[in-house]
C-alpha positions as CSV (number, residue, x, y, z in Angstrom):
1,M,8.2,64.0,-18.3
2,P,11.6,64.0,-16.6
3,N,13.0,60.5,-15.8
4,S,13.2,61.3,-12.1
5,D,9.5,62.2,-12.0
6,R,8.5,59.1,-13.9
7,S,10.8,57.0,-11.6
8,R,9.0,58.4,-8.5
9,E,5.6,57.7,-10.1
10,L,6.6,54.1,-10.8
11,K,7.8,53.7,-7.3
12,A,4.5,55.1,-5.9
13,E,2.5,52.7,-8.1
14,L,4.6,49.7,-7.0
15,M,4.1,50.7,-3.4
16,L,0.4,51.1,-3.9
17,L,0.1,47.7,-5.5
18,T,1.9,46.2,-2.4
19,M,-0.6,48.0,-0.2
20,V,-3.5,46.5,-2.1
21,L,-2.2,43.1,-1.3
22,V,-1.8,44.0,2.3
23,W,-5.4,45.3,2.5
24,A,-6.7,42.3,0.7
25,A,-5.0,39.9,3.1
26,N,-6.3,42.0,6.0
27,Y,-9.9,40.9,5.3
28,P,-9.5,37.2,6.3
29,L,-7.1,38.2,9.1
30,A,-9.5,40.7,10.6
31,K,-12.5,38.3,10.2
32,Y,-10.6,35.7,12.2
33,C,-9.6,38.2,14.9
34,L,-13.1,39.5,15.3
35,S,-14.2,36.0,16.2
36,G,-12.3,36.4,19.5
37,I,-12.1,40.1,20.1
38,D,-14.8,42.8,20.3
39,I,-14.9,44.9,17.1
40,F,-14.3,48.3,18.8
41,V,-11.6,46.8,21.0
42,F,-10.0,45.4,17.9
43,N,-9.9,48.8,16.2
44,G,-8.6,50.5,19.3
45,I,-5.7,48.1,19.7
46,R,-4.9,48.3,16.0
47,Y,-4.6,52.1,16.1
48,L,-2.5,52.1,19.2
49,V,-0.1,49.7,17.5
50,A,0.0,51.7,14.3
51,S,0.6,55.0,16.3
52,F,3.6,53.6,18.2
53,L,5.0,51.9,15.1
54,L,4.9,55.1,13.1
55,L,6.3,57.1,15.9
56,G,9.3,54.7,16.2
57,V,9.9,54.7,12.4
58,F,9.5,58.5,12.3
59,L,12.0,59.1,15.1
60,W,14.5,56.7,13.4
61,R,14.4,57.9,9.9
62,T,12.5,61.3,9.5
63,E,13.1,64.8,10.7
64,W,10.1,66.7,12.1
65,S,9.0,69.7,10.1
66,P,7.5,72.5,12.1
67,V,3.8,72.7,11.5
68,H,2.3,76.0,10.8
69,R,-0.4,77.1,13.3
70,G,-3.0,77.2,10.6
71,D,-2.2,73.7,9.4
72,W,-2.8,72.0,12.7
73,R,-6.6,72.4,12.3
74,R,-6.5,70.9,8.8
75,L,-4.2,68.0,9.9
76,L,-6.5,67.1,12.8
77,E,-9.6,67.4,10.5
78,A,-8.1,65.0,8.0
79,G,-7.1,62.6,10.8
80,F,-10.6,62.8,12.3
81,V,-12.3,62.1,9.0
82,A,-10.0,59.2,8.0
83,N,-9.2,57.5,11.3
84,I,-12.3,58.0,13.5
85,V,-15.4,58.9,11.5
86,Y,-14.6,56.7,8.5
87,Q,-13.7,53.7,10.7
88,V,-16.9,54.0,12.8
89,A,-19.0,54.5,9.7
90,F,-17.4,51.4,8.0
91,I,-18.1,49.2,11.0
92,I,-21.7,50.4,11.5
93,G,-22.5,50.2,7.8
94,L,-21.1,46.7,7.5
95,N,-23.1,45.6,10.6
96,L,-26.4,46.9,9.4
97,T,-26.4,46.0,5.7
98,T,-25.3,42.9,3.8
99,A,-21.6,42.3,3.0
100,G,-22.4,42.5,-0.8
101,N,-24.0,46.0,-0.3
102,S,-21.1,47.2,1.8
103,A,-18.5,46.0,-0.7
104,V,-20.2,47.6,-3.7
105,L,-20.9,50.9,-1.9
106,L,-17.4,51.3,-0.4
107,S,-15.9,50.5,-3.8
108,T,-17.4,53.8,-5.1
109,S,-14.8,55.8,-3.1
110,P,-12.5,56.3,-6.1
111,L,-15.4,57.8,-8.0
112,W,-16.1,60.2,-5.1
113,T,-12.4,61.0,-4.9
114,V,-12.4,62.2,-8.5
115,V,-15.6,64.2,-8.0
116,L,-14.3,65.9,-4.8
117,Q,-10.9,66.5,-6.5
118,S,-12.7,68.5,-9.2
119,V,-14.7,70.4,-6.6
120,L,-12.2,71.0,-3.8
121,H,-9.1,71.6,-6.0
122,K,-10.8,73.0,-9.0
123,E,-9.0,70.4,-11.2
124,K,-10.5,69.4,-14.5
125,V,-11.0,65.7,-14.7
126,R,-10.1,64.2,-18.1
127,R,-12.7,62.1,-19.9
128,K,-10.5,59.0,-20.0
129,V,-10.2,59.2,-16.2
130,W,-14.0,59.0,-15.9
131,I,-14.1,56.1,-18.4
132,G,-11.4,54.2,-16.5
133,M,-13.2,54.8,-13.1
134,I,-16.5,53.6,-14.5
135,I,-15.0,50.5,-16.1
136,S,-13.2,49.5,-12.9
137,F,-16.3,50.2,-10.8
138,I,-18.4,47.9,-13.0
139,G,-15.7,45.3,-12.6
140,V,-16.0,45.4,-8.8
141,I,-19.8,45.0,-9.1
142,L,-19.3,41.9,-11.2
143,I,-16.8,40.5,-8.7
144,V,-19.4,40.8,-5.9
145,I,-22.2,39.4,-8.0
146,G,-20.0,36.5,-9.1
147,S,-19.1,35.7,-5.5
148,G,-22.8,34.9,-4.8
149,K,-23.2,37.5,-2.1
150,K,-26.7,38.9,-1.7
151,L,-27.3,42.3,-3.1
152,E,-30.3,43.9,-1.6
153,F,-30.9,47.6,-1.5
154,G,-33.5,49.3,0.6
155,G,-35.8,47.9,3.3
156,K,-34.1,47.0,6.6
157,E,-30.7,47.5,5.0
158,L,-31.4,51.1,3.9
159,I,-29.7,52.7,6.9
160,G,-26.7,50.5,6.5
161,D,-26.6,51.2,2.8
162,L,-26.5,55.0,3.4
163,V,-23.9,54.7,6.2
164,S,-21.7,52.6,3.9
165,L,-22.1,55.1,1.1
166,A,-21.2,57.9,3.5
167,A,-18.1,55.9,4.5
168,A,-17.0,55.8,0.8
169,V,-17.4,59.5,0.6
170,L,-15.5,60.0,3.8
171,W,-12.5,58.1,2.5
172,A,-12.6,60.1,-0.7
173,L,-12.7,63.3,1.3
174,N,-9.7,62.1,3.3
175,T,-7.7,61.5,0.2
176,N,-8.4,65.0,-1.1
177,L,-7.8,66.7,2.3
178,Q,-4.3,65.3,2.3
179,K,-3.2,66.8,-1.0
180,P,-2.4,70.4,0.0
181,L,-0.8,69.2,3.2
182,L,1.6,66.8,1.4
183,S,3.1,69.8,-0.4
184,K,4.4,71.0,3.0
185,Y,5.0,67.9,5.0
186,S,6.4,64.4,4.4
187,A,4.1,61.4,3.9
188,M,5.5,59.9,7.1
189,Q,4.8,63.0,9.2
190,L,1.3,63.4,7.8
191,A,0.5,59.7,8.4
192,L,1.9,59.9,11.9
193,I,-0.3,62.8,12.9
194,M,-3.4,61.4,11.3
195,I,-3.0,57.9,12.7
196,A,-2.3,59.4,16.2
197,V,-5.8,61.0,16.0
198,G,-7.3,57.5,15.6
199,G,-4.9,56.2,18.2
200,V,-6.5,58.5,20.7
201,G,-10.1,58.6,19.5
202,L,-10.8,54.9,18.8
203,P,-9.4,53.5,22.1
204,L,-11.7,56.0,23.9
205,I,-14.6,54.7,21.9
206,A,-13.7,51.2,22.8
207,I,-13.6,51.8,26.6
208,P,-17.1,50.6,27.3
209,A,-16.5,47.3,25.5
210,A,-13.0,47.0,27.0
211,I,-14.4,47.2,30.5
212,H,-16.5,44.1,29.9
213,T,-13.8,42.2,28.0
214,Q,-12.3,39.1,29.7
215,W,-8.7,39.8,28.6
216,S,-7.2,36.7,30.1
217,S,-9.5,34.4,28.1
218,I,-8.4,35.8,24.7
219,S,-5.9,33.6,22.9
220,W,-2.5,35.1,22.0
221,V,-3.2,34.3,18.4
222,F,-6.0,36.9,18.3
223,Y,-3.6,39.5,19.9
224,A,-0.9,38.6,17.3
225,G,-3.4,39.0,14.4
226,T,-4.6,42.3,15.8
227,I,-1.1,43.7,16.2
228,A,-0.2,42.5,12.6
229,S,-3.3,44.1,11.2
230,G,-2.5,47.5,12.9
231,A,1.1,47.5,11.9
232,F,0.6,46.6,8.2
233,S,-2.9,47.5,7.1
234,I,-3.0,50.8,9.0
235,G,0.5,52.0,9.9
236,I,2.5,51.1,6.9
237,A,-0.4,51.3,4.4
238,N,-1.3,54.9,5.4
239,V,2.2,56.0,4.7
240,V,2.1,54.4,1.3
241,W,-1.3,56.0,0.6
242,S,0.0,59.5,1.5
243,Y,3.0,58.9,-0.7
244,G,0.8,57.9,-3.6
245,V,-1.4,61.0,-3.2
246,K,1.7,63.2,-3.2
247,H,3.2,61.8,-6.4
248,L,0.2,60.5,-8.3
249,G,-2.6,62.8,-7.2
250,P,-5.9,61.9,-5.4
251,G,-7.7,60.5,-8.4
252,R,-5.0,58.1,-9.6
253,T,-4.2,57.0,-6.1
254,G,-7.9,56.4,-5.2
255,N,-8.4,54.2,-8.2
256,F,-5.9,51.6,-6.8
257,S,-8.4,50.8,-4.0
258,N,-10.5,49.1,-6.7
259,L,-7.9,46.5,-7.0
260,T,-8.4,45.4,-3.4
261,P,-11.4,43.2,-4.0
262,V,-9.6,41.6,-7.0
263,A,-6.7,40.7,-4.8
264,A,-9.0,39.6,-2.1
265,F,-10.8,37.0,-4.1
266,I,-7.6,35.7,-5.7
267,L,-6.1,35.3,-2.2
268,S,-9.2,33.5,-1.0
269,Y,-9.0,31.2,-4.0
270,L,-5.3,30.4,-3.3
271,T,-5.6,30.0,0.5
272,L,-9.2,28.8,1.0
273,H,-9.6,27.0,-2.4
274,E,-12.8,28.8,-3.1
275,Q,-14.3,28.3,-6.6
276,L,-14.0,31.3,-8.9
277,D,-17.1,32.2,-11.0
278,P,-16.4,33.3,-14.6
279,V,-18.2,36.5,-13.8
280,Q,-15.6,37.3,-11.1
281,V,-12.8,36.7,-13.6
282,I,-14.4,39.1,-16.1
283,G,-14.9,41.6,-13.3
284,A,-11.2,41.4,-12.2
285,G,-10.1,42.0,-15.8
286,M,-12.4,45.0,-16.1
287,T,-11.1,46.5,-12.8
288,I,-7.5,46.1,-13.9
289,V,-8.2,47.6,-17.3
290,G,-9.9,50.6,-15.6
291,V,-6.8,51.1,-13.4
292,W,-4.6,50.9,-16.5
293,I,-6.6,53.5,-18.4
294,V,-6.5,56.0,-15.5
295,R,-2.7,55.6,-14.9
296,R,-1.9,56.2,-18.6
297,R,-0.9,59.8,-19.3
298,N,-1.5,59.7,-23.1
C-alpha cells in the first residue's frame, strides 16, 4: 500500500478513536440534560446546533460541489435514515425496553453494516472480518452483563427490543448508503446535507412538546449541555464518521462503534468512581481485540 494511502487510513482511525471518546462522554451528558429538557426538544435543539455549526465550518473551509440531480434523492434518503428515523427509533426503543437490552441490540450495528455491505455493494467479506466482528460483539455483551444491568428479552420489552434492533439496522444502512456518495462529494458536504435533514425534521417532531415547555424555567446549564452535545456528538462526529467510511470502508468504520461502550464504562469509572467488574474488563479486552483483527490487512 502506498505511504500516502496508509497515512490517510491512520488519520481516519485516529479521528474515529477520538469520535468514540466524544460519543462515550455524550451518554452521561445527555442523561443529565434530559433530566431538565424533554427528550424530543433535546434532539431538536441538538440538530439545529449541529446544522448551523456545520454550515459555518463548511462556508469557511470547504467549496460546494454541484450535486447531480439524481444524487439529491440518495442524499436525502441517507439523511432521513440516519438523522430522523434512526434517532426516533433509538429513543422509542430505549424508552420501551431495558437499558441493557438497548445497549446489546444497538451494538450489533457493525455486524449489520458488514452484512449490508456484502448485499448492497456486492463486496466479499473476508473471514477474519467476521471473526473480529463476532469477538468484539461478544465483548460488548460481557461489558453489559458485568455492569449488572438487567437483560430481559421478550414479554413487555419485546416491542422495545425489536425497535432497538431496527435502529441498529438503520445505522448500518446509513453507513452503507454513504459509501457511493463519498466518491463524489466531500465528507463535510455530505455531513452538512444529512444533518440538515435532521435539523428540519427533528425540530418539527418536537413542536408538540416545545409548545408545552416552560423555557424560562430551564437552567442555562441544560441549554449549554444540549448545545455541546449537538456540536460535538452530532456535528463534528458525523463528519468524522463520513471521513472514516470514505477511507476505511463501511465495515471497518462500523466496527469502531463497538469501542464506545468500552470508553463509556472507563469514563464512568474515572468520573463517577464506579466499580469495574472483572467481566467488564474481559469484555473490553475482547472488543479491542476484535477491532484490531478487523483493521489488520494481512
